[in-house]
TIVEXBA-204228 format. One record per residue (C-alpha): x, y, z; residue in one letter. Coordinates in steps of 0.2 Angstrom, whole numbers, plus 5000, padded with zeros to 4 digits. Layout:
# TIVEXBA-204228
XYZA
...
# end
This chain:
# TIVEXBA-204228
501949615016M
502649785009I
504449785004R
505549934999S
506249884982V
507649974973V
506950044957R
508450144950G
510150214955T
511150364950G
512750464953A
513650624950A
515450684952L
516250854951P
517250884935R
518950914944R
519950764948I
521350784961M
522650654961K
523750604976N
525250684968A
524350854968D
524550864987F
526450854986E
526651034984G
525351074997M
525750975012V
527150845017E
526550695009T
526650584993S
525650474982D
526450324989E
526150375007W
524250405004I
523950254993A
524850135005Q
523950195020R
522150225013T
522050144996G
521550314989I
522350374972R
521150514967Q
519550604972R
518350734964H
518350914971I
516851024968A
517151184958G
516351354963D
514751314953D
514551134960E
513751114977T
512850984988T
511251034980A
511851034962S
512750864964L
511250794973G
510050854959E
511150774945A
511250604955A
509350614957A
509050644939R
510150494934A
509150384946A
507550444939L
508150404922A
508750234927D
507050194934A
506050274920G
505150394932L
504950574933T
504950694949P
503050684948A
503150494953D
504150534969I
503250564986D
504750604997V
506550654996I
507750605010V
509450685008L
510950625018A
512250765020T
513350845033S
513850985021T
512151075017P
512051225005N
511351325020N
511151305038T
509251305033F
508151265024P
508551085021A
509551065005T
508350925001A
507051064998V
508151154986E
508450984977I
506550964977Q
506351134969N
507751104956R
506850944951L
505251044948G
504350944962M
503051044971H
502150904980H
502650784994G
503950825006F
505850835008A
507050845022F
508950815026D
509650685037M
511350705046Q
512250555052A
513950595043V
514650445034C
513150335040S
511950455033G
511450355018F
511150195027V
510150295040Y
509150375026A
508750205017V
508050135033T
507050295036T
506350285018A
505950095021D
504950145036L
503950275027Y
503550155013I
503050005024R
502050125035G
501050175020G
501550365020L
502450355004A
502550244988R
504150304981R
505550384990V
507150464982L
508550434994V
510150544990I
511850554998G
512750714993S
514250795000E
515550934997T
516750895011F
518150995002S
517251145009R
517551095027I
519351025026L
520851105033D
522051105018W
523551125029S
523150965039D
523950815029R
523050685040S
521350735034T
521450835018C
522050695008V
520650575013L
519050665007F
518150694991G
516550764984D
515050684975G
513250614976A
512350454974G
510550414974A
509250274974V
507450264972I
506450144983L
504750094978E
503349994987A
503249814981G
502449654987E
503349524997G
503049365007T
504149405022G
505549285017G
507349305012I
506949284994A
505949444993D
506649594983R
506949754993G
507549805010V
507549645021L
508449695037A
509449835046A
510349885061S
510850055067L
511950125081R
512750275088S
513750325103D
514150505107G
515550465119T
516650465103H
516250635097K
517950705099E
518750575088K
517950635072L
517050805072F
516950975064V
517551115076D
516251245071G
514351265071G
512951395072P
512651365090S
514451365096T
515651465086T
514451545073G
515651475059T
515651325048V
517251255055G
518451125049H
518450935050L
519550855064R
519950675066M
520950565077E
521350435064G
522050295074R
520650305086E
519350295072V
520250145064F
520350055081K
518450065084H
517950045066A
518149855062V
517249805079G
515849925077M
515549875059I
515549695063T
514349725077D
512949795066V
513249675052I
513149525063E
511549595070A
510849615052T
511349435047F
510449375063S
508849475059Q
508849395041A
509349225046G
510849225034I
512749215035S
514149295025A
514149155013D
512449195007D
512949375001L
513249414983D
513949584986W
514649685001F
514549874998V
515449955013P
515750145016H
517350195006Q
518450275019A
519950175020N
520450015010K
521249935026R
519649955036I
518649875022I
519849735020D
519949705039A
518049705041S
517749585027A
519049465033K
518349465051K
516549435044L
517149305032G
516549395017I
517549345002A
518649474994E
517849454977Q
516149504984K
516749674990V
516449824980V
517849954982V
517850124974T
518950214988V
520350224975D
519350324963L
518250434975H
519150444992G
517950465007N
516350555001T
515450535018S
513550505015A
513850494996A
515050344998S
513950194998V
512750254984P
514150304973L
514950134975A
513250054972L
512950154956S
514650094950V
514349914953A
512549924946V
513250014930A
514649884927D
513449744929G
514049664945R
512449694955I
511049624945K
509149594949K
509049464963G
510749494971A
510849494990L
511749654994V
512449715011L
512749905014L
513749965028E
514450135035A
515250215050M
515350405053G
515750535066G
514750535082G
515050385081F
513650325070T
513650155061W
512350045053G
512049905040A
510649875028V
510249705019L
509449725002V
508849604989R
509149684972W
# end
């Protein structure tokens, strides 16, 4: 059978680093308060010349270099983002043009922080369905553009960045030892919309709007929802937490990451954590963490890796990949 195998990874971060202490003159908060409640110590903030498209392009080029490929080798680009350069066209098309790629097709996918997990599963379906041989999957965000910088409950949480992977068709036997995407579970529930949303949009206010969040409500639902899709993914693959080599969760809050891993029985030493360095980068969160763990040698060929995310909507999902 056909499997979607990871061929390369890449990442890109804005030049400017904003540390927790930098907020102390802006809102009523402190480095200690932020770090204790979230695990975040710094985040990258896009400059005027850095956009979702430019960061996405840089991450894509890094992934192509890692894979030893060129844009001519890519059939499809799927960009997960909630902060596109324009309302339309899709920012994926702009990245396609920046890469000098004038064949195939490109589109954006919007599932907020779950976007990259949704995009990976979509790319997998294109590959297994025979519509593409290689898909460039990018998560790129500039959430700093939609933050209310006077709201201390949200402005300290988010950062900007981009990560990318290249998935390529490979042969498998249908077993758990195959390399590539092995199982996935996706969910959404729109009844939770008001708990995490942006209060603007073309069809409602005609403005971009700002991010609004009921932090306690999000936290309350997060661990249970994350556990739900991960257990469903384990069941599909016929494995347990003990079989995992690495768990790469959405990097939103260290306490959510720790509580989820504990509930699932995933050993602490198997969890990839980058929230302290990047903050919550929404759809860029998982591929950025992946890129770090691949670059430092933790994730190696043959490793069994679980990806997980939850975002506004609510949306949530998990993907199991043999590296």
